[in-house]
C-alpha positions as CSV (number, residue, x, y, z in Angstrom):
1,X,-28.0,-25.5,-26.8
2,X,-28.3,-25.2,-30.5
3,X,-30.5,-21.6,-31.8
4,X,-32.1,-22.0,-35.5
5,X,-32.0,-19.4,-37.6
6,X,-34.8,-18.5,-40.6
7,X,-34.1,-15.0,-41.5
8,X,-36.7,-13.0,-43.0
9,X,-35.1,-12.2,-46.3
10,X,-36.4,-10.1,-49.4
11,X,-37.1,-11.3,-52.6
12,X,-34.3,-9.5,-55.2
13,X,-34.2,-10.1,-58.7
14,X,-31.3,-11.5,-59.9
15,X,-28.9,-9.6,-62.8
16,X,-28.1,-12.3,-66.1
17,X,-25.7,-11.6,-68.9
18,X,-25.3,-12.7,-71.6
19,X,-21.6,-15.0,-72.4
20,X,-21.5,-13.6,-75.4
21,X,-23.9,-10.2,-75.7
22,X,-22.7,-10.3,-79.5
23,X,-24.6,-13.3,-80.5
24,X,-28.0,-12.3,-78.8
25,X,-30.4,-10.2,-76.2
26,X,-31.1,-11.1,-73.1
27,X,-34.9,-12.8,-73.5
28,X,-36.2,-12.8,-69.5
29,X,-39.6,-12.6,-68.2
30,X,-39.0,-12.3,-64.5
31,X,-42.2,-12.8,-62.2
32,X,-41.6,-11.8,-58.8
33,X,-39.7,-15.5,-57.5
34,X,-40.3,-16.8,-61.2
35,X,-38.3,-16.2,-63.7
36,X,-38.4,-17.8,-67.4
37,X,-35.2,-17.6,-69.7
38,X,-35.6,-17.7,-73.0
39,X,-33.9,-18.2,-76.3
40,X,-32.0,-15.5,-77.0
41,X,-29.7,-15.4,-80.3
42,X,-31.5,-15.3,-83.9
43,X,-29.7,-17.8,-85.1
44,X,-30.8,-21.2,-84.6
45,X,-27.5,-22.5,-83.8
46,X,-24.8,-20.2,-83.9
47,X,-25.9,-18.5,-79.9
48,X,-24.5,-18.1,-76.2
49,X,-25.5,-18.5,-73.0
50,X,-26.5,-16.8,-69.7
51,X,-25.2,-16.4,-66.2
52,X,-25.9,-15.0,-62.8
53,X,-24.7,-15.5,-59.7
54,X,-27.7,-17.2,-57.1
55,X,-27.9,-16.4,-53.4
56,X,-28.2,-20.2,-51.1
57,X,-32.0,-21.3,-51.3
58,X,-34.0,-23.8,-52.0
59,X,-35.3,-23.0,-56.1
60,X,-37.6,-25.2,-58.7
61,X,-35.8,-26.0,-61.5
62,X,-37.2,-26.7,-64.9
63,X,-35.6,-26.8,-68.6
64,X,-37.4,-28.0,-72.0
65,X,-35.4,-29.4,-74.8
66,X,-35.6,-28.3,-78.2
67,X,-37.0,-30.3,-81.4
68,X,-35.1,-31.6,-84.7
69,X,-35.5,-30.1,-87.9
70,X,-38.2,-30.9,-90.2
71,X,-36.6,-32.6,-93.8
72,X,-37.4,-34.2,-97.7
73,X,-38.1,-36.6,-99.1
74,X,-38.2,-37.8,-102.8
75,X,-39.0,-33.9,-102.8
76,X,-42.0,-34.5,-100.4
77,X,-41.6,-32.0,-97.3
78,X,-41.9,-34.3,-93.8
79,X,-42.6,-32.0,-90.9
80,X,-40.7,-33.6,-87.5
81,X,-43.3,-34.8,-85.1
82,X,-40.0,-35.2,-82.5
83,X,-40.3,-33.1,-79.6
84,X,-37.6,-32.5,-77.4
85,X,-38.3,-33.8,-73.3
86,X,-38.3,-32.0,-69.9
87,X,-36.4,-32.3,-67.0
88,X,-37.9,-30.9,-63.4
89,X,-36.3,-31.0,-60.1
90,X,-35.4,-28.7,-56.4
91,X,-32.1,-27.1,-56.8
92,X,-30.5,-26.8,-53.2
93,X,-27.5,-23.8,-53.6
94,X,-25.4,-23.9,-50.1
95,X,-23.6,-21.3,-50.5
96,X,-23.3,-18.1,-53.4
97,X,-22.7,-19.5,-56.3
98,X,-22.5,-18.9,-60.6
99,X,-25.3,-20.5,-62.6
100,X,-25.1,-20.9,-65.7
101,X,-28.5,-21.5,-68.6
102,X,-28.0,-23.3,-71.8
103,X,-30.9,-22.5,-73.7
104,X,-31.5,-25.2,-76.9
105,X,-31.9,-24.1,-80.7
106,X,-34.5,-26.0,-82.6
107,X,-32.2,-28.0,-85.4
108,X,-32.3,-26.9,-89.1
109,X,-34.4,-27.8,-91.5
110,X,-33.1,-28.9,-94.3
111,X,-34.0,-27.2,-98.0
112,X,-35.3,-28.7,-101.1
113,X,-32.6,-28.3,-103.5
114,X,-30.1,-29.8,-100.6
115,X,-27.7,-26.6,-101.1
116,X,-27.4,-25.4,-97.7
117,X,-25.4,-27.7,-94.5
118,X,-29.0,-27.5,-91.7
119,X,-26.9,-27.2,-88.6
120,X,-28.0,-28.6,-85.3
121,X,-29.9,-26.4,-82.8
122,X,-27.3,-24.7,-80.0
123,X,-26.1,-27.2,-77.4
124,X,-25.4,-30.3,-78.8
125,X,-27.0,-30.7,-82.0
126,X,-25.7,-32.9,-84.3
127,X,-25.5,-31.7,-87.9
128,X,-27.3,-32.9,-91.2
129,X,-24.9,-33.0,-94.1
130,X,-24.5,-32.4,-97.9
131,X,-26.2,-34.5,-100.3
132,X,-24.9,-32.7,-103.3
133,X,-25.9,-35.9,-105.6
134,X,-29.3,-35.2,-105.5
135,X,-31.8,-33.0,-104.8
136,X,-35.3,-33.0,-102.1
137,X,-33.2,-36.1,-99.9
138,X,-31.8,-34.3,-97.3
139,X,-31.4,-35.1,-93.2
140,X,-32.2,-32.5,-90.4
141,X,-30.1,-31.5,-87.9
142,X,-30.8,-32.2,-84.4
143,X,-32.5,-30.6,-81.4
144,X,-30.1,-29.0,-78.4
145,X,-30.5,-29.4,-75.1
146,X,-31.2,-27.6,-72.0
147,X,-29.3,-27.6,-69.2
148,X,-28.2,-25.6,-65.5
149,X,-24.3,-25.9,-65.0
150,X,-23.6,-24.5,-61.5
151,X,-19.8,-23.1,-60.7
152,X,-18.4,-23.8,-64.2
153,X,-19.4,-24.5,-67.8
154,X,-17.3,-27.4,-68.4
155,X,-20.6,-30.8,-68.7
156,X,-19.9,-32.2,-65.5
157,X,-21.5,-29.7,-63.6
158,X,-24.5,-29.9,-65.6
159,X,-27.1,-30.5,-62.5
160,X,-30.3,-30.8,-64.9
161,X,-30.7,-31.6,-68.6
162,X,-33.7,-32.1,-70.8
163,X,-32.2,-33.4,-74.1
164,X,-33.4,-32.3,-77.3
165,X,-35.0,-34.6,-80.4
166,X,-33.5,-36.0,-83.6
167,X,-33.0,-34.8,-86.7
168,X,-35.5,-36.2,-89.3
169,X,-33.2,-38.4,-92.4
170,X,-35.0,-39.7,-95.8
171,X,-36.1,-42.6,-94.7
172,X,-38.5,-40.7,-91.9
173,X,-41.1,-40.0,-94.9
174,X,-40.0,-42.6,-96.8
175,X,-42.8,-45.2,-96.9
176,X,-44.6,-45.4,-93.3
177,X,-43.9,-42.2,-91.2
178,X,-41.1,-43.5,-89.1
179,X,-41.9,-43.2,-85.6
180,X,-40.8,-39.5,-83.9
181,X,-37.5,-39.1,-82.5
182,X,-38.5,-37.4,-79.0
183,X,-35.8,-36.4,-76.9
184,X,-35.3,-36.2,-73.4
185,X,-36.0,-39.0,-70.4
186,X,-33.8,-41.4,-69.0
187,X,-33.7,-43.2,-72.4
188,X,-34.6,-40.8,-75.1
189,X,-35.7,-42.4,-78.6
190,X,-33.3,-44.8,-80.6
191,X,-32.3,-44.0,-84.4
192,X,-34.3,-45.5,-87.5
193,X,-34.0,-46.9,-91.2
194,X,-36.1,-48.0,-92.7
195,X,-35.8,-51.5,-91.5
196,X,-33.1,-50.8,-88.7
197,X,-33.0,-49.2,-85.4
198,X,-30.2,-48.1,-83.4
199,X,-28.6,-47.7,-79.9
200,X,-31.0,-45.0,-77.9
201,X,-29.0,-42.6,-75.9
202,X,-29.2,-43.4,-72.3
203,X,-27.2,-41.9,-68.8
204,X,-24.6,-44.1,-69.7
205,X,-24.7,-43.8,-73.1
206,X,-24.2,-41.9,-75.8
207,X,-22.7,-40.6,-79.0
208,X,-21.0,-38.5,-77.2
209,X,-21.9,-36.4,-73.6
210,X,-23.3,-33.7,-74.9
211,X,-23.0,-33.7,-77.8
212,X,-25.4,-35.6,-81.0
213,X,-23.8,-37.1,-83.9
214,X,-23.8,-35.4,-87.4
215,X,-25.6,-36.8,-90.1
216,X,-24.1,-39.2,-93.2
217,X,-24.6,-40.0,-96.4
218,X,-26.1,-42.7,-98.0
219,X,-26.9,-44.3,-100.9
220,X,-28.8,-40.8,-102.4
221,X,-29.8,-39.1,-98.9
222,X,-28.6,-38.4,-95.9
223,X,-29.4,-39.2,-92.4
224,X,-30.7,-36.5,-89.5
225,X,-28.3,-34.9,-86.7
226,X,-28.9,-36.5,-82.9
227,X,-29.7,-34.7,-80.4
228,X,-28.2,-32.7,-77.6
229,X,-28.4,-34.0,-74.5
230,X,-26.9,-35.9,-71.1
231,X,-25.6,-38.1,-73.7
232,X,-26.8,-36.8,-77.6
233,X,-28.7,-38.8,-79.7
234,X,-26.6,-40.9,-82.5
235,X,-27.8,-41.0,-86.3
236,X,-27.7,-44.5,-88.4
237,X,-27.8,-44.8,-92.2
238,X,-30.8,-46.3,-93.1
239,X,-31.4,-47.3,-96.3
240,X,-31.4,-43.7,-97.6
241,X,-30.7,-42.5,-94.6
242,X,-32.1,-42.7,-91.0
243,X,-33.3,-40.6,-88.5
244,X,-30.8,-39.1,-85.5
245,X,-32.3,-40.1,-82.6
246,X,-32.7,-38.2,-79.0
247,X,-30.6,-36.9,-77.0
248,X,-30.7,-38.0,-73.5
249,X,-32.1,-36.0,-70.0
250,X,-30.4,-35.4,-66.5
251,X,-31.3,-35.2,-63.4
252,X,-28.6,-36.4,-61.1
253,X,-27.9,-32.6,-59.7
254,X,-31.4,-31.9,-58.3
255,X,-33.9,-33.6,-56.0
256,X,-37.5,-33.8,-55.1
257,X,-38.4,-31.4,-52.3
258,X,-41.7,-30.5,-50.5
259,X,-44.2,-32.4,-53.4
260,X,-42.1,-31.2,-56.2
261,X,-40.4,-34.6,-58.0
262,X,-37.6,-34.5,-59.7
263,X,-37.8,-36.2,-62.9
264,X,-37.2,-36.4,-66.5
265,X,-39.7,-37.0,-69.1
266,X,-39.5,-37.7,-72.9
267,X,-41.1,-35.5,-75.5
268,X,-43.5,-38.1,-76.4
269,X,-45.3,-38.7,-73.1
270,X,-47.0,-35.5,-71.4
271,X,-45.4,-32.4,-69.1
272,X,-46.1,-28.9,-69.2
273,X,-46.0,-27.1,-72.5
274,X,-42.6,-25.5,-73.6
275,X,-42.5,-22.4,-75.6
276,X,-44.1,-21.4,-79.1
277,X,-41.1,-19.8,-80.3
278,X,-40.3,-20.9,-83.7
279,X,-39.6,-23.8,-81.9
280,X,-36.9,-23.0,-79.3
281,X,-37.3,-23.7,-76.1
282,X,-36.9,-21.7,-72.5
283,X,-35.9,-22.6,-68.8
284,X,-37.9,-21.7,-65.3
285,X,-36.1,-20.9,-62.1
286,X,-38.5,-20.7,-59.2
287,X,-37.1,-19.5,-55.6
288,X,-39.2,-21.3,-53.1
289,X,-37.0,-20.2,-50.0
290,X,-33.9,-18.0,-49.7
291,X,-30.6,-19.8,-46.7
292,X,-29.2,-17.3,-44.4
293,X,-25.5,-16.8,-45.0
294,X,-22.9,-18.8,-42.6
295,X,-20.2,-16.6,-43.9
296,X,-21.4,-13.6,-41.7
297,X,-21.1,-15.5,-38.4
298,X,-17.7,-16.7,-38.5
299,X,-15.6,-15.7,-35.4
300,X,-18.5,-16.1,-33.3
301,X,-19.7,-19.1,-33.6
302,X,-19.6,-22.7,-34.9
303,X,-21.9,-23.9,-37.6
304,X,-23.3,-26.9,-37.8
305,X,-25.0,-28.5,-40.6
306,X,-29.5,-29.7,-40.8
307,X,-30.4,-30.1,-43.5
308,X,-31.5,-26.7,-45.7
309,X,-31.4,-24.7,-41.8
310,X,-27.8,-23.0,-40.6
311,X,-27.7,-25.1,-36.9
312,X,-26.0,-22.3,-34.3
313,X,-23.7,-23.3,-32.1
314,X,-22.0,-20.8,-29.4
315,X,-18.1,-21.3,-29.4
């Protein structure tokens, strides 16, 4: 005979910490079952990640990718209209697990005097590059991705990713403005020049897993960095420096459950609004249901798996 154990478990807030507390401060909003995890650092590129121990349970996870930086074209400021993407899904943890949360930083904008290197945002945004032969023609950094990793900080441990947007390049605002270099989705925006279009980051292709390509110097201007993502975005030379492509999203480690659809949405489509935190973004984790721990039944019962409930049978 099979006995189902549901367990009336009380919710207890997770204890969060930063891997390198010298780089930032905890930036969380906890509302009973819902935890919003915000970008913790002053620097948009030199940051650190969160970690916490999670009990077995069913969790809704939402992540937003960061925007790329703005730029100058012939000393004219060009705002970056490309948005990072959004991903959601349900994470089912059958055992106690360590959850690592990486929040993407916004790509740095260029300076009119081209005196500094525009960095890509934390968690994979590609840098632009130096333009020491001209002023007011420099590209910007790509936005960083936001992702969750389980039991390891390795890239292969990612279960959900929202891609960051690509950074502007000289070509973005030269003549007719180029389409926004949005991030996220199964396929992000491709890198673009004035008369050229590159290959978009996808589920199988990009610059590198987790990392956008750095910008390129081209005939007096520079290109923007690619966005971070499951695969990071590439950049393109273009005519005088193209804009970087966005990084792709990923939902391979989460599932749909009880009306919550696992999906990754590119930044040019509609999705729940992100934090208005100076271009940086956040992640949200909501407890749907806690699951009982199987270990306390060892020695007396034999466990049989019944989806996310534990079916117990006497030995």
